[in-house]
N, C-alpha and C positions, 0 to 999 in steps of 0.2 A: 596816371596820366595816360589816356590813350596812345596807339600806336601812331594813328594819322597826326593826331595833335602833336606829338613828340616830334614827328619828321618836319611839320610844319616851323616848329620853332627852332629845329635845328639849323633849317634852311636859311633861317633869317638872321643867325647868328655866327656863321662860319667862321667870320674873322673876329671874334671874341676870344680871348686867352681862355683857356680850361683852368688856368692856375687861379683865376679870379671868379669863375663861374662854373662852380659843380652842378651838373646836372644828372638827378636820379632817375632813371627809366625802370619801371616795373613791369615786368611780363606778367599780364594779368592770368595767363592760365597757369603759368609756374606758380604763381601766387596762391590760386585757388586749390592746386595739386599739393600744397604743403599738408604734411600728416601733423594734424593738431593733438591727437591722443591717439594711443593704441591700448586695446583691452584684449590680452592675450594676443592672439593672431589676427584681430579685428583692428582695422584702421578707420579712424575719423579724420577726414580731410576739412580743409577750412573751406572748400565748396560744400560740403555737407552740410556746415553750419549755416553758412549764406543762404543756401538753398531755403532753410526752414525759416531763416529771419526775414525772408523776401516774403513769405506768408504772413507774418505779423506784423509788418513794419505800417502796414495801412493803419491797424489801430491807435498807433502815436504819431500819425502825421509825419513819419520819417520817408525821407527820398535819398538817392545816391546825392543830391546836392547839398542837402540840409544836416546829414547825420553825423557828421564829423564838425559841425560849427558848435560855438561855445554852448548854444542854447539846447543842442539836442544831444550832443555827445554822451552825457553822462546816460542818458536812457537809451542810448545806441550801445553801449558798452555793456550795460547792465543786461540787456535782451541779448547780446552775444554769449555772456555769461551763464544765462538761464537755458538756453538751448544747448550750448555745449555740455551743461550739465546733464539736459534731458536725454542726449544722444548717447552720453556714457551711461545712464541709467538703461537705455532702449538696449544698446549691446550687452549690457548683463542681463537682462531678461530674455534675450535671444539665446544665449549661452547656458543660462541656468534656471529659466522660468519654466522648462518642460514638465517639471515636478509639481507645478500647480495648475496649467493649462498647456494646450498648444498654442505654440508661437507662429503657427501658420494662419493666414486669412482664409476665413471660410468663404463659401459663396454667398451668404448671407450678409458678411461683411463687405464684400466687395459690392453688392447691389446698394447697402447703407451708404457706402463713400461715393459711389455714382451717382445716386439721388442728392445727396449732399452737393456734389460738384455742379450738378445741373441747378438745384436751387440758387447757389452764389452765383452762378453766370447768369439766369433770370433776372436775381435782384438787381446786378449791375446794368444788365442791359435796360431794364426798366427804368434805373435812376437816370443813366445816359439820355434815353429817350424823353424823358420828362425834362431834362435840363436842356437838350438841345431845343426842343419844341418851344419852352419859354424864351429862349434866346432868338429862333427863328421868327416868333410873333414881333420881336423888336427890330429883325432884321430880315426882311423878305426876300435879300438876294442870296440867302445861306442856302448851301446845296446841303439840305437836311441828311439826306442818305449816306453821302459821302462824309459828313462830319461824325455822324453816328458811328459809322465804320472805323473812321480812325480813332476816335475815343476809346470806342470798346477795344480794339487791339491793343491801345495802350494801356488801358485799363487793366485787362486780363493778364496781361503780361506781367503789371505792376504787381498785381496781386497773386503771381503764380499759378494762376488758374490755366493759362494756354501753354506755359512752359513745363508743366506736369509737376512742378514743386508743391503746389497744393495738395494735390493726390497724394504725394509721397508722404507729405505731413499726416494726411487723414490716416494714411495705412499704419504709419509708426504709432500714433495716439491710439488707433484700434487694438493693436497688439498689446500695447501697454495697459490699456484700460482692463482687457480681459485678465490679464495676469495679475494686475493690481486687485480688482475685485475678488480674485480667487484667492490672494493672501490674507486681504482684509477679513473675508468670509471666514476664516479661522479663529478670528477673536470672539470671545462669547464673555461677558461679564459677570462674575459670579454674585453671589446675594451679597458676598461681603464687600465686593467691589461697589456694589450699589448703596448698601447702607452706609460706606466710609465716604461716598460722594455727597450722600443726603446730609450726613453729619457735619462735615466739613463745609458745604454750601450754605446751610441751613445757619451755622455760626455766623459765617461772614455776612449773610444777607440781612442777618438780625442786627447785627452792628452798624451795618451801612444804613438801614433803614431808620433806626432809631437816632442816628446821627442826623440824619436828614431825610425828611418823609418823601422827599421829591425823587430820591434815588428809587423808590419803588417802580416810578415809571420807566427808568431805565432798565431796571432788571426785568419787568415785565415785557419789555421790546427784545431783549436779547438773552434772557436766561429763563430758567423755569422758576416760578416764583414758588417759594418755601415759607415765606412768613408774611403774616398780614399784620399791621401794627393796629392798634385801637384809634378810632377817630374817623376812619373813611365813612363817609355820608353818601349813601347809595339813592339816587332821585332819577326817577322816570319823568319821560317828558311826552306829554299829547300836544303835538303842535297842529294848530289850524293855520296852515301856510298861505304867505303871499304868493303870487305867481312869480315863477323863476326869473322872469324878464324884470318884475319888479325889484326883487332881491338883488340881480345884478345892478340894476341902476341905481339903487340905494348905495350898495358897496362901491359903484365907481365914483358917486360925488363923495362919500367919505374918504376914500383915497385921494382924492383931489383935496381935500380939506374943506370942503364945502357941506359941513355939517348942517347948516341951516335951512339948506334945500334938501337934504337927506332927510332931516325931521320933518320938513314939510310934506315931501312927497311919501313918506311912512305913513304919517298920520292921515294923509286922504286915501291910501290904498287900506289902512286898518278899518277905516269906517265901514269900507265895502263889504268887510267880512265880519263885522261886529255882532250882527244877529247870529249869524252861525256860531260864534264863539260862545256868546251869550246863552245860547240854547244850550250847548254843550255843559257849561258850567251848571246850569239849571238842573240838567239830569244828574250831573254828580251829586249835586245837594239834594237831589231826591232819592239819593240811595243806589242809583244805578252803578253796575260793576266798573270801576276804573279801568279795569285791564280790556274789558270788551269793548269801551268805547275806545279806547287806544287803539285795539286791532280794527275797529271798523273807521275812525276818522283820523287817526293820526297820520302825520305826513313828515314826519322826522326819521330821515333813512336810517340814523343810529338806534331806533327802536322797532325796525322791521324785523319780522322773524329770521333768526340767524344771523342778524348783527352782532358784534361782539358784546356789546352791553344791553343786547333786548332783555335777558331774563333777570339780570339783577339791578338795571337802572346804572346811569352814569356814577363813576367813582369821583367823588369831590372830596376837597380836603382844602382848609385854610392856606391861602397863598397859589392854589394852582391856576395855572394860566390856560388860554385857550377857549374859554368861555366868555360870552357877553358879561358886562358886569350886573345888568338887571336879573340875569338868570341865577348868576349865583348868590346876588342879595336874596332872591325870593327864595332860592333852595336852601338858605341858612337860616332864613326867617321862619321855617318849618318847625316847628318845636316838638312835634310827637311822630313817631313812625305811623304811618296810615294817614296823615294830615296832607291834603290837597289844597294847592294855590288857588287864588283867584287868577283870572285871566292876566298874564304879563305881556303887555304890548312889547314888541321887538322888532328888530329889522327883519325878522323873518316870519312874523305874523304873532299869534297869540300863543303863550305856553301856559300849560296847565301842569304843574309839577307835584308829584306825589313823591313823599318821603318813605322810601322803602325800608331801608335797614341803616344801622351804623355798626361798625366792625369792632370787635373786642380783639384784642392782641390774642393771636394763637398761630400755632406751626401748622402747616399745610401737611395732613397725615403723608407717611410715606407711601401708602399704600395707592392713594390719589395720584401719585406722580411715579410711581414704580415704574410703568413703560416709557415716560419721558424720559426719565434717567437712563434705563437701559439703553435707548435709542441714542441717547447723547453720549453716552460712553462707548457705544459701538462706532459712531463715527469719528471720535476723537481718539481712543485708544487703537481702533482698527488703523488708523494712519499712521501711528507709533509703530505697530507692527510691522506695516510695510517698509517704512524707514528702517526699522532693524534689519530686515531681511536684506533690503538693497545694500546696507553696510557691511553686512557678513559678506556678501557675493563680492564687494569691493576688496575685503580683505582676503579673500580665495584668490582673486584674481590679479594677473600681473598688469598692472595699469601705469603706463607711462605717459604724462600730459606735456602739451607744448604749449599752453595757452596763450603764452605771448605772443605766437604767431597769429593769434587773432587780431590783434590790434597794429601789427606792423602795417 
């Protein structure tokens, strides 16, 4: 409760009995000056934590008005906890980190911080100018310059830019990053580490994929694939495409549930490119190289040079989703590796599919993924090394915590 508001309330209730109305006044300056942790001789105050909090709250739509409401209080308190622990870590780095790297800001670091601040201020200004401009178009009486200035001042303060809080945060993060990277650089996986990871992960992946082949897609997205099951069918697609605006119109009709109109539009537009498609098919039947024709005429982005499946063809299996039904039907109708389909009409144009290969169950050789595993271990285990160093410093230091004062 602010001093002015408190005084106004007191003036209005002088006749009330304080035995029935207990009022609590919080001296904000005194509250913020409270020490919430000591690390050897260094102190962290509540104000230190709140200053960093002010620079992060924007990301979570937190404000002084809503941060302690039922909707936001859990997020608010979790943020205070994270920042509190970060500042303890920062002071440990200041006191013990010199053995790894300098804990002083360099001119280069200061220059980077200044550029960061400048960019943030520019982005905030641009956003406010655009917003006010749109509102002014609806309200010609608006004093645009004054409105921009008022909102900009409020936003820069809210984000901690004009108060210096954001700069302090960037300085803290810069020093922590330098020391952290030096500590992590001390980790290098051994050959045994890499082989152990490979063997354990291979066994786990094989079990998951054999249990459910769709798990391969998840592993491909988030892990290093070490096992390929039997039965994957790889198919390339030479697409003679309908114009983009036509594809969009067909998709919109289907989204609206108007399949009849979508089919009619598709058939009308396919007729316009039929001769081109038929010409390509005649050339394929005549023995021209499919890949050469694909490179020259194909319009499927997924088959362009550099695309993920450009070399192998799309990886398909029974039950896969994400492809048109007629695409899958035609792909699985191809009987032998090397077979090419007739033109397949679709919402995108005409497909010419070529059966490239089918997988046999096999392990991916360790030498093919050695570098990837090494990088994965460095990223993972180096973080563990950093955490271990921090924990050792905590054991060395005399740390006293008063975390509960953050929430008073």
